[in-house]
C-alpha positions as protocol buffer text, in pm:
chain_id: "A"
residue {
  index: 1
  type: MET
  ca { x: -11651 y: -18777 z: -21233 }
}
residue {
  index: 2
  type: ALA
  ca { x: -11459 y: -18552 z: -20993 }
}
residue {
  index: 3
  type: VAL
  ca { x: -11113 y: -18395 z: -21012 }
}
residue {
  index: 4
  type: SER
  ca { x: -10877 y: -18340 z: -20719 }
}
residue {
  index: 5
  type: TYR
  ca { x: -10643 y: -18038 z: -20707 }
}
residue {
  index: 6
  type: VAL
  ca { x: -10384 y: -17906 z: -20461 }
}
residue {
  index: 7
  type: SER
  ca { x: -10486 y: -17566 z: -20326 }
}
residue {
  index: 8
  type: ASP
  ca { x: -10214 y: -17503 z: -20065 }
}
residue {
  index: 9
  type: VAL
  ca { x: -9876 y: -17639 z: -19955 }
}
residue {
  index: 10
  type: LYS
  ca { x: -9716 y: -17583 z: -19614 }
}
residue {
  index: 11
  type: LEU
  ca { x: -9390 y: -17694 z: -19455 }
}
residue {
  index: 12
  type: ARG
  ca { x: -9413 y: -17816 z: -19096 }
}
residue {
  index: 13
  type: LEU
  ca { x: -9103 y: -17850 z: -18879 }
}
residue {
  index: 14
  type: VAL
  ca { x: -9130 y: -18072 z: -18570 }
}
residue {
  index: 15
  type: PHE
  ca { x: -8886 y: -18003 z: -18287 }
}
residue {
  index: 16
  type: GLU
  ca { x: -8816 y: -18189 z: -17962 }
}
residue {
  index: 17
  type: ASP
  ca { x: -8823 y: -17965 z: -17656 }
}
residue {
  index: 18
  type: GLY
  ca { x: -8719 y: -18200 z: -17377 }
}
residue {
  index: 19
  type: LEU
  ca { x: -8900 y: -18488 z: -17211 }
}
residue {
  index: 20
  type: LYS
  ca { x: -9215 y: -18520 z: -17002 }
}
residue {
  index: 21
  type: GLN
  ca { x: -9204 y: -18687 z: -16660 }
}
residue {
  index: 22
  type: ASP
  ca { x: -9308 y: -19018 z: -16816 }
}
residue {
  index: 23
  type: GLY
  ca { x: -9020 y: -19003 z: -17067 }
}
residue {
  index: 24
  type: THR
  ca { x: -9216 y: -18912 z: -17378 }
}
residue {
  index: 25
  type: PRO
  ca { x: -9081 y: -18623 z: -17585 }
}
residue {
  index: 26
  type: VAL
  ca { x: -9235 y: -18276 z: -17577 }
}
residue {
  index: 27
  type: LEU
  ca { x: -9291 y: -18171 z: -17939 }
}
residue {
  index: 28
  type: LYS
  ca { x: -9313 y: -17820 z: -18078 }
}
residue {
  index: 29
  type: ARG
  ca { x: -9428 y: -17753 z: -18433 }
}
residue {
  index: 30
  type: LYS
  ca { x: -9363 y: -17457 z: -18660 }
}
residue {
  index: 31
  type: THR
  ca { x: -9562 y: -17430 z: -18983 }
}
residue {
  index: 32
  type: LEU
  ca { x: -9450 y: -17220 z: -19277 }
}
residue {
  index: 33
  type: SER
  ca { x: -9710 y: -17131 z: -19538 }
}
residue {
  index: 34
  type: ARG
  ca { x: -9695 y: -17017 z: -19900 }
}
residue {
  index: 35
  type: ILE
  ca { x: -9463 y: -17297 z: -20010 }
}
residue {
  index: 36
  type: ARG
  ca { x: -9426 y: -17341 z: -20387 }
}
residue {
  index: 37
  type: PHE
  ca { x: -9633 y: -17629 z: -20527 }
}
residue {
  index: 38
  type: ALA
  ca { x: -9331 y: -17748 z: -20727 }
}
residue {
  index: 39
  type: ALA
  ca { x: -9092 y: -17759 z: -20429 }
}
residue {
  index: 40
  type: THR
  ca { x: -8914 y: -18095 z: -20420 }
}
residue {
  index: 41
  type: ALA
  ca { x: -8855 y: -18309 z: -20113 }
}
residue {
  index: 42
  type: ASP
  ca { x: -8483 y: -18225 z: -20128 }
}
residue {
  index: 43
  type: GLN
  ca { x: -8555 y: -17851 z: -20137 }
}
residue {
  index: 44
  type: LEU
  ca { x: -8791 y: -17876 z: -19840 }
}
residue {
  index: 45
  type: HIS
  ca { x: -8543 y: -18090 z: -19646 }
}
residue {
  index: 46
  type: ASN
  ca { x: -8258 y: -17845 z: -19711 }
}
residue {
  index: 47
  type: THR
  ca { x: -8479 y: -17553 z: -19607 }
}
residue {
  index: 48
  type: ALA
  ca { x: -8579 y: -17732 z: -19286 }
}
residue {
  index: 49
  type: GLN
  ca { x: -8215 y: -17809 z: -19205 }
}
residue {
  index: 50
  type: ALA
  ca { x: -8112 y: -17447 z: -19263 }
}
residue {
  index: 51
  type: LEU
  ca { x: -8395 y: -17312 z: -19047 }
}
residue {
  index: 52
  type: SER
  ca { x: -8334 y: -17564 z: -18769 }
}
residue {
  index: 53
  type: SER
  ca { x: -7973 y: -17449 z: -18741 }
}
residue {
  index: 54
  type: LEU
  ca { x: -8113 y: -17116 z: -18617 }
}
residue {
  index: 55
  type: CYS
  ca { x: -8316 y: -17284 z: -18340 }
}
residue {
  index: 56
  type: SER
  ca { x: -8213 y: -17419 z: -18003 }
}
residue {
  index: 57
  type: TYR
  ca { x: -8446 y: -17722 z: -18036 }
}
residue {
  index: 58
  type: SER
  ca { x: -8359 y: -18048 z: -18213 }
}
residue {
  index: 59
  type: LEU
  ca { x: -8537 y: -18103 z: -18546 }
}
residue {
  index: 60
  type: ILE
  ca { x: -8689 y: -18451 z: -18545 }
}
residue {
  index: 61
  type: ASP
  ca { x: -8928 y: -18441 z: -18842 }
}
residue {
  index: 62
  type: THR
  ca { x: -9011 y: -18240 z: -19153 }
}
residue {
  index: 63
  type: GLU
  ca { x: -9359 y: -18264 z: -19305 }
}
residue {
  index: 64
  type: ARG
  ca { x: -9507 y: -18141 z: -19632 }
}
residue {
  index: 65
  type: VAL
  ca { x: -9873 y: -18057 z: -19570 }
}
residue {
  index: 66
  type: GLU
  ca { x: -10094 y: -18037 z: -19880 }
}
residue {
  index: 67
  type: THR
  ca { x: -10450 y: -17912 z: -19876 }
}
residue {
  index: 68
  type: SER
  ca { x: -10654 y: -18032 z: -20169 }
}
residue {
  index: 69
  type: GLY
  ca { x: -11001 y: -17979 z: -20301 }
}
residue {
  index: 70
  type: ILE
  ca { x: -11236 y: -18181 z: -20515 }
}
residue {
  index: 71
  type: GLN
  ca { x: -11443 y: -18038 z: -20799 }
}
residue {
  index: 72
  type: PRO
  ca { x: -11689 y: -18201 z: -21033 }
}
residue {
  index: 73
  type: PHE
  ca { x: -11549 y: -18245 z: -21381 }
}
C-alpha cells in the first residue's frame, strides 16, 4: 500500500494582458512559492486580491498548486 503526501504548495495568479489579433486573451501568470500547507481558500483569495490591486493587469483566476509525492507504506 502507498501513501500520498503534499510536499509543496504554491499560489498562482493569472492576469489578462490584452487581446491577441484573433480576440483570445493574452494571459500572464505569477507564481508565489512557500505557501503554508494550512492556508485556506479564503486566505489565498484575499491574498490574491490584495496583490492584484498593486498590478496594472486584471486578475482573472487564482490557482492553488499542490505538489505531492507517493511513498510506500
